N, CA, C and O atoms as a GROMACS GRO file, in nm:
protein
  384
    1MET      N    1   0.067  -0.107   0.007
    1MET     CA    2  -0.024   0.007  -0.052
    1MET      C    3   0.077   0.156  -0.029
    1MET      O    4   0.071   0.270  -0.076
    2LEU      N    5   0.170   0.084   0.070
    2LEU     CA    6   0.270   0.250   0.052
    2LEU      C    7   0.343   0.281  -0.014
    2LEU      O    8   0.400   0.391  -0.015
    3GLY      N    9   0.367   0.135  -0.127
    3GLY     CA   10   0.413   0.122  -0.245
    3GLY      C   11   0.386   0.223  -0.349
    3GLY      O   12   0.466   0.288  -0.416
    4GLY      N   13   0.238   0.224  -0.348
    4GLY     CA   14   0.125   0.291  -0.438
    4GLY      C   15   0.108   0.376  -0.378
    4GLY      O   16   0.006   0.432  -0.415
    5LEU      N   17   0.164   0.434  -0.278
    5LEU     CA   18   0.132   0.559  -0.233
    5LEU      C   19   0.284   0.668  -0.287
    5LEU      O   20   0.299   0.790  -0.282
    6PHE      N   21   0.323   0.622  -0.308
    6PHE     CA   22   0.468   0.651  -0.318
    6PHE      C   23   0.467   0.690  -0.505
    6PHE      O   24   0.483   0.800  -0.559
    7ASN      N   25   0.442   0.559  -0.568
    7ASN     CA   26   0.389   0.547  -0.727
    7ASN      C   27   0.328   0.680  -0.740
    7ASN      O   28   0.388   0.773  -0.794
    8ALA      N   29   0.191   0.691  -0.683
    8ALA     CA   30   0.124   0.772  -0.698
    8ALA      C   31   0.183   0.925  -0.722
    8ALA      O   32   0.158   1.000  -0.817
    9LEU      N   33   0.284   0.952  -0.585
    9LEU     CA   34   0.344   1.071  -0.550
    9LEU      C   35   0.393   1.150  -0.708
    9LEU      O   36   0.359   1.244  -0.780
   10ILE      N   37   0.496   1.040  -0.702
   10ILE     CA   38   0.580   1.058  -0.848
   10ILE      C   39   0.503   1.060  -0.951
   10ILE      O   40   0.566   1.113  -1.042
   11TYR      N   41   0.369   1.022  -0.995
   11TYR     CA   42   0.317   0.998  -1.102
   11TYR      C   43   0.257   1.178  -1.071
   11TYR      O   44   0.235   1.227  -1.181
   12LEU      N   45   0.235   1.255  -0.986
   12LEU     CA   46   0.158   1.338  -0.965
   12LEU      C   47   0.300   1.424  -1.048
   12LEU      O   48   0.298   1.472  -1.162
   13LEU      N   49   0.444   1.421  -0.923
   13LEU     CA   50   0.578   1.494  -1.002
   13LEU      C   51   0.577   1.538  -1.112
   13LEU      O   52   0.580   1.656  -1.148
   14GLN      N   53   0.573   1.415  -1.191
   14GLN     CA   54   0.578   1.421  -1.303
   14GLN      C   55   0.454   1.468  -1.394
   14GLN      O   56   0.505   1.493  -1.503
   15VAL      N   57   0.333   1.490  -1.401
   15VAL     CA   58   0.273   1.563  -1.458
   15VAL      C   59   0.269   1.738  -1.392
   15VAL      O   60   0.201   1.813  -1.462
   16LEU      N   61   0.329   1.798  -1.278
   16LEU     CA   62   0.364   1.873  -1.239
   16LEU      C   63   0.500   1.965  -1.340
   16LEU      O   64   0.508   2.079  -1.386
   17GLN      N   65   0.615   1.809  -1.339
   17GLN     CA   66   0.701   1.860  -1.467
   17GLN      C   67   0.597   1.895  -1.591
   17GLN      O   68   0.603   2.005  -1.645
   18THR      N   69   0.521   1.816  -1.624
   18THR     CA   70   0.472   1.810  -1.803
   18THR      C   71   0.396   1.964  -1.739
   18THR      O   72   0.445   2.052  -1.810
   19VAL      N   73   0.340   2.002  -1.680
   19VAL     CA   74   0.259   2.191  -1.671
   19VAL      C   75   0.362   2.265  -1.658
   19VAL      O   76   0.338   2.385  -1.671
   20ILE      N   77   0.500   2.229  -1.632
   20ILE     CA   78   0.621   2.329  -1.631
   20ILE      C   79   0.666   2.341  -1.732
   20ILE      O   80   0.716   2.451  -1.752
   21LEU      N   81   0.670   2.264  -1.817
   21LEU     CA   82   0.698   2.217  -1.983
   21LEU      C   83   0.586   2.322  -2.065
   21LEU      O   84   0.600   2.416  -2.144
   22VAL      N   85   0.452   2.245  -1.994
   22VAL     CA   86   0.360   2.324  -2.085
   22VAL      C   87   0.376   2.501  -2.083
   22VAL      O   88   0.364   2.587  -2.170
   23TRP      N   89   0.404   2.503  -1.958
   23TRP     CA   90   0.394   2.720  -1.924
   23TRP      C   91   0.547   2.816  -1.973
   23TRP      O   92   0.579   2.930  -2.006
   24PHE      N   93   0.608   2.678  -1.949
   24PHE     CA   94   0.747   2.760  -2.067
   24PHE      C   95   0.742   2.753  -2.200
   24PHE      O   96   0.836   2.778  -2.275
   25ILE      N   97   0.670   2.730  -2.222
   25ILE     CA   98   0.671   2.701  -2.413
   25ILE      C   99   0.502   2.764  -2.438
   25ILE      O  100   0.449   2.780  -2.548
   26LEU      N  101   0.459   2.783  -2.344
   26LEU     CA  102   0.315   2.918  -2.360
   26LEU      C  103   0.359   3.048  -2.334
   26LEU      O  104   0.307   3.155  -2.365
   27SER      N  105   0.516   3.012  -2.241
   27SER     CA  106   0.518   3.130  -2.206
   27SER      C  107   0.621   3.176  -2.391
   27SER      O  108   0.588   3.286  -2.434
   28LEU      N  109   0.683   3.130  -2.444
   28LEU     CA  110   0.808   3.190  -2.517
   28LEU      C  111   0.706   3.154  -2.582
   28LEU      O  112   0.726   3.036  -2.556
   29LEU      N  113   0.595   3.150  -2.657
   29LEU     CA  114   0.549   3.152  -2.762
   29LEU      C  115   0.424   3.296  -2.740
   29LEU      O  116   0.348   3.340  -2.826
   30ILE      N  117   0.440   3.339  -2.608
   30ILE     CA  118   0.352   3.514  -2.604
   30ILE      C  119   0.491   3.579  -2.633
   30ILE      O  120   0.493   3.663  -2.722
   31SER      N  121   0.604   3.550  -2.568
   31SER     CA  122   0.706   3.670  -2.588
   31SER      C  123   0.742   3.676  -2.738
   31SER      O  124   0.797   3.765  -2.802
   32PHE      N  125   0.698   3.566  -2.770
   32PHE     CA  126   0.766   3.657  -2.956
   32PHE      C  127   0.595   3.618  -3.073
   32PHE      O  128   0.575   3.589  -3.191
   33ASN      N  129   0.523   3.636  -2.970
   33ASN     CA  130   0.386   3.769  -3.009
   33ASN      C  131   0.341   3.585  -3.141
   33ASN      O  132   0.274   3.612  -3.240
   34VAL      N  133   0.369   3.485  -3.128
   34VAL     CA  134   0.335   3.318  -3.175
   34VAL      C  135   0.181   3.361  -3.107
   34VAL      O  136   0.066   3.367  -3.152
   35VAL      N  137   0.210   3.373  -3.047
   35VAL     CA  138  -0.005   3.391  -2.950
   35VAL      C  139   0.036   3.452  -2.903
   35VAL      O  140   0.156   3.476  -2.886
   36ASN      N  141  -0.153   3.548  -2.824
   36ASN     CA  142  -0.157   3.635  -2.796
   36ASN      C  143  -0.272   3.676  -2.644
   36ASN      O  144  -0.390   3.672  -2.680
   37LEU      N  145  -0.260   3.700  -2.544
   37LEU     CA  146  -0.350   3.715  -2.481
   37LEU      C  147  -0.479   3.762  -2.480
   37LEU      O  148  -0.552   3.763  -2.381
   38HIS      N  149  -0.514   3.811  -2.620
   38HIS     CA  150  -0.635   3.856  -2.614
   38HIS      C  151  -0.700   3.750  -2.669
   38HIS      O  152  -0.820   3.774  -2.682
   39ASN      N  153  -0.653   3.598  -2.722
   39ASN     CA  154  -0.715   3.511  -2.749
   39ASN      C  155  -0.750   3.456  -2.574
   39ASN      O  156  -0.665   3.475  -2.487
   40GLN      N  157  -0.883   3.389  -2.544
   40GLN     CA  158  -0.986   3.411  -2.540
   40GLN      C  159  -0.903   3.269  -2.390
   40GLN      O  160  -0.876   3.263  -2.271
   41PHE      N  161  -0.901   3.178  -2.528
   41PHE     CA  162  -0.843   3.093  -2.423
   41PHE      C  163  -0.703   3.078  -2.439
   41PHE      O  164  -0.679   2.957  -2.438
   42VAL      N  165  -0.608   3.140  -2.454
   42VAL     CA  166  -0.475   3.178  -2.469
   42VAL      C  167  -0.513   3.214  -2.286
   42VAL      O  168  -0.482   3.131  -2.201
   43ALA      N  169  -0.578   3.338  -2.249
   43ALA     CA  170  -0.550   3.411  -2.175
   43ALA      C  171  -0.609   3.331  -2.060
   43ALA      O  172  -0.559   3.361  -1.951
   44ALA      N  173  -0.719   3.223  -2.055
   44ALA     CA  174  -0.746   3.202  -1.913
   44ALA      C  175  -0.627   3.035  -1.916
   44ALA      O  176  -0.629   2.964  -1.815
   45LEU      N  177  -0.562   3.007  -2.002
   45LEU     CA  178  -0.473   2.882  -1.974
   45LEU      C  179  -0.381   2.928  -1.862
   45LEU      O  180  -0.357   2.879  -1.752
   46TRP      N  181  -0.320   3.082  -1.952
   46TRP     CA  182  -0.187   3.194  -1.858
   46TRP      C  183  -0.235   3.173  -1.754
   46TRP      O  184  -0.165   3.097  -1.686
   47ARG      N  185  -0.367   3.220  -1.688
   47ARG     CA  186  -0.375   3.255  -1.562
   47ARG      C  187  -0.357   3.151  -1.498
   47ARG      O  188  -0.288   3.147  -1.396
   48GLY      N  189  -0.437   3.016  -1.568
   48GLY     CA  190  -0.430   2.895  -1.509
   48GLY      C  191  -0.330   2.862  -1.414
   48GLY      O  192  -0.312   2.823  -1.299
   49LEU      N  193  -0.250   2.909  -1.567
   49LEU     CA  194  -0.121   2.787  -1.522
   49LEU      C  195  -0.030   2.924  -1.390
   49LEU      O  196   0.015   2.901  -1.278
   50ASN      N  197  -0.034   3.034  -1.455
   50ASN     CA  198  -0.002   3.078  -1.305
   50ASN      C  199  -0.023   3.039  -1.195
   50ASN      O  200   0.055   3.008  -1.105
   51ALA      N  201  -0.140   3.040  -1.199
   51ALA     CA  202  -0.231   2.998  -1.041
   51ALA      C  203  -0.161   2.875  -0.970
   51ALA      O  204  -0.118   2.856  -0.856
   52ILE      N  205  -0.168   2.805  -1.078
   52ILE     CA  206  -0.051   2.690  -0.997
   52ILE      C  207   0.113   2.708  -0.994
   52ILE      O  208   0.171   2.684  -0.888
   53LEU      N  209   0.153   2.731  -1.058
   53LEU     CA  210   0.300   2.766  -1.078
   53LEU      C  211   0.327   2.886  -0.978
   53LEU      O  212   0.435   2.870  -0.922
   54ASP      N  213   0.278   2.972  -0.950
   54ASP     CA  214   0.352   3.121  -0.912
   54ASP      C  215   0.383   3.046  -0.772
   54ASP      O  216   0.496   3.008  -0.740
   55PRO      N  217   0.273   3.032  -0.698
   55PRO     CA  218   0.345   2.951  -0.565
   55PRO      C  219   0.455   2.855  -0.536
   55PRO      O  220   0.489   2.842  -0.419
   56LEU      N  221   0.503   2.798  -0.613
   56LEU     CA  222   0.627   2.673  -0.641
   56LEU      C  223   0.724   2.815  -0.734
   56LEU      O  224   0.831   2.768  -0.772
   57LEU      N  225   0.716   2.889  -0.755
   57LEU     CA  226   0.847   2.955  -0.862
   57LEU      C  227   0.886   3.104  -0.767
   57LEU      O  228   0.995   3.162  -0.774
   58ASN      N  229   0.781   3.144  -0.687
   58ASN     CA  230   0.818   3.281  -0.620
   58ASN      C  231   0.904   3.236  -0.515
   58ASN      O  232   0.996   3.312  -0.485
   59PRO      N  233   0.894   3.137  -0.459
   59PRO     CA  234   1.015   3.125  -0.354
   59PRO      C  235   1.184   3.130  -0.399
   59PRO      O  236   1.279   3.187  -0.346
   60ILE      N  237   1.172   3.017  -0.555
   60ILE     CA  238   1.272   2.957  -0.593
   60ILE      C  239   1.307   3.133  -0.634
   60ILE      O  240   1.394   3.175  -0.558
   61ARG      N  241   1.257   3.246  -0.743
   61ARG     CA  242   1.273   3.334  -0.745
   61ARG      C  243   1.338   3.434  -0.651
   61ARG      O  244   1.443   3.494  -0.675
   62LYS      N  245   1.246   3.449  -0.518
   62LYS     CA  246   1.348   3.526  -0.419
   62LYS      C  247   1.453   3.472  -0.406
   62LYS      O  248   1.511   3.568  -0.355
   63VAL      N  249   1.552   3.370  -0.411
   63VAL     CA  250   1.663   3.317  -0.402
   63VAL      C  251   1.736   3.318  -0.454
   63VAL      O  252   1.847   3.348  -0.409
   64MET      N  253   1.712   3.280  -0.592
   64MET     CA  254   1.797   3.324  -0.699
   64MET      C  255   1.904   3.463  -0.728
   64MET      O  256   1.852   3.572  -0.705
   65PRO      N  257   2.017   3.463  -0.767
   65PRO     CA  258   1.985   3.561  -0.797
   65PRO      C  259   1.973   3.695  -0.893
   65PRO      O  260   2.090   3.722  -0.865
   66ASN      N  261   1.949   3.762  -0.948
   66ASN     CA  262   1.851   3.894  -1.062
   66ASN      C  263   1.971   3.861  -1.176
   66ASN      O  264   2.092   3.885  -1.177
   67THR      N  265   1.882   3.796  -1.273
   67THR     CA  266   1.971   3.746  -1.422
   67THR      C  267   1.917   3.794  -1.530
   67THR      O  268   1.893   3.750  -1.642
   68GLY      N  269   1.902   3.894  -1.474
   68GLY     CA  270   1.834   4.010  -1.618
   68GLY      C  271   1.685   3.958  -1.619
   68GLY      O  272   1.598   3.989  -1.538
   69GLY      N  273   1.677   3.893  -1.704
   69GLY     CA  274   1.574   3.892  -1.848
   69GLY      C  275   1.558   3.748  -1.870
   69GLY      O  276   1.464   3.718  -1.944
   70ILE      N  277   1.623   3.662  -1.826
   70ILE     CA  278   1.624   3.503  -1.820
   70ILE      C  279   1.496   3.470  -1.649
   70ILE      O  280   1.452   3.530  -1.551
   71ASP      N  281   1.491   3.361  -1.701
   71ASP     CA  282   1.381   3.355  -1.486
   71ASP      C  283   1.425   3.220  -1.554
   71ASP      O  284   1.395   3.176  -1.665
   72PHE      N  285   1.539   3.146  -1.411
   72PHE     CA  286   1.595   3.019  -1.407
   72PHE      C  287   1.488   2.926  -1.330
   72PHE      O  288   1.488   2.803  -1.332
   73SER      N  289   1.376   3.026  -1.244
   73SER     CA  290   1.331   2.920  -1.134
   73SER      C  291   1.246   2.808  -1.194
   73SER      O  292   1.202   2.716  -1.125
   74PRO      N  293   1.222   2.820  -1.334
   74PRO     CA  294   1.174   2.683  -1.338
   74PRO      C  295   1.196   2.565  -1.363
   74PRO      O  296   1.132   2.460  -1.364
   75MET      N  297   1.345   2.613  -1.391
   75MET     CA  298   1.455   2.506  -1.427
   75MET      C  299   1.491   2.406  -1.289
   75MET      O  300   1.511   2.287  -1.263
   76VAL      N  301   1.486   2.535  -1.225
   76VAL     CA  302   1.497   2.456  -1.069
   76VAL      C  303   1.419   2.394  -1.063
   76VAL      O  304   1.425   2.271  -1.068
   77LEU      N  305   1.332   2.456  -1.052
   77LEU     CA  306   1.213   2.330  -1.009
   77LEU      C  307   1.212   2.229  -1.075
   77LEU      O  308   1.179   2.121  -1.027
   78ILE      N  309   1.247   2.247  -1.201
   78ILE     CA  310   1.211   2.083  -1.252
   78ILE      C  311   1.355   2.009  -1.201
   78ILE      O  312   1.339   1.898  -1.150
   79ILE      N  313   1.470   2.051  -1.209
   79ILE     CA  314   1.634   1.964  -1.122
   79ILE      C  315   1.513   1.908  -0.981
   79ILE      O  316   1.469   1.794  -0.986
   80GLY      N  317   1.469   2.013  -0.854
   80GLY     CA  318   1.375   1.966  -0.821
   80GLY      C  319   1.275   1.891  -0.745
   80GLY      O  320   1.227   1.870  -0.634
   81ILE      N  321   1.272   1.871  -0.835
   81ILE     CA  322   1.141   1.755  -0.880
   81ILE      C  323   1.198   1.626  -0.906
   81ILE      O  324   1.156   1.525  -0.849
   82MET      N  325   1.324   1.622  -1.016
   82MET     CA  326   1.386   1.576  -1.071
   82MET      C  327   1.459   1.425  -0.960
   82MET      O  328   1.452   1.302  -0.964
   83VAL      N  329   1.532   1.544  -0.860
   83VAL     CA  330   1.549   1.510  -0.755
   83VAL      C  331   1.531   1.393  -0.627
   83VAL      O  332   1.597   1.309  -0.566
   84ILE      N  333   1.394   1.451  -0.633
   84ILE     CA  334   1.273   1.406  -0.536
   84ILE      C  335   1.197   1.260  -0.599
   84ILE      O  336   1.152   1.155  -0.552
   85VAL      N  337   1.210   1.313  -0.710
   85VAL     CA  338   1.108   1.113  -0.791
   85VAL      C  339   1.292   0.997  -0.769
   85VAL      O  340   1.284   0.879  -0.735
   86LYS      N  341   1.395   1.047  -0.789
   86LYS     CA  342   1.510   0.994  -0.772
   86LYS      C  343   1.498   0.938  -0.646
   86LYS      O  344   1.509   0.816  -0.636
   87PHE      N  345   1.472   1.031  -0.517
   87PHE     CA  346   1.502   0.948  -0.461
   87PHE      C  347   1.384   0.850  -0.344
   87PHE      O  348   1.400   0.797  -0.234
   88MET      N  349   1.279   0.863  -0.431
   88MET     CA  350   1.142   0.834  -0.413
   88MET      C  351   1.105   0.689  -0.500
   88MET      O  352   0.994   0.639  -0.514
   89GLU      N  353   1.190   0.658  -0.534
   89GLU     CA  354   1.209   0.533  -0.665
   89GLU      C  355   1.214   0.403  -0.596
   89GLU      O  356   1.125   0.319  -0.581
   90PRO      N  357   1.371   0.406  -0.545
   90PRO     CA  358   1.297   0.332  -0.413
   90PRO      C  359   1.261   0.260  -0.330
   90PRO      O  360   1.251   0.147  -0.282
   91MET      N  361   1.239   0.386  -0.326
   91MET     CA  362   1.087   0.324  -0.166
   91MET      C  363   0.996   0.256  -0.220
   91MET      O  364   0.936   0.174  -0.152
   92VAL      N  365   0.954   0.279  -0.390
   92VAL     CA  366   0.836   0.198  -0.437
   92VAL      C  367   0.878   0.069  -0.453
   92VAL      O  368   0.790  -0.011  -0.420
   93TYR      N  369   0.962   0.026  -0.485
   93TYR     CA  370   1.033  -0.127  -0.496
   93TYR      C  371   1.036  -0.145  -0.375
   93TYR      O  372   0.961  -0.236  -0.341
   94ARG      N  373   1.100  -0.087  -0.277
   94ARG     CA  374   1.129  -0.126  -0.151
   94ARG      C  375   0.985  -0.167  -0.046
   94ARG      O  376   0.997  -0.234   0.056
   95TYR      N  377   0.826  -0.101  -0.105
   95TYR     CA  378   0.758  -0.079  -0.034
   95TYR      C  379   0.617  -0.149  -0.123
   95TYR      O  380   0.496  -0.155  -0.100
   96GLY      N  381   0.713  -0.200  -0.242
   96GLY     CA  382   0.586  -0.252  -0.330
   96GLY      C  383   0.559  -0.344  -0.370
   96GLY      O  384   0.455  -0.356  -0.434
   0.00000   0.00000   0.00000
């Protein structure tokens, strides 16, 4: 049972990684005017992704040094998630 819980947490962390990548790609598309926020779907998606990710990214942004216009906090969050998943994988096999 505990292995299933760890497996579910790993799955949720991998979904979070995918959400971060979608947010990053959408931010690039908005920056290069491929899509714009006047489109209601794009604006709603952007607001939703920011509502999910800002509470996770803001503490990282406060700690990281100012790098100008480049935001490395999503990359730091993805690396942190990958480290957590690597530590949790043996527990799935041990308790599963």
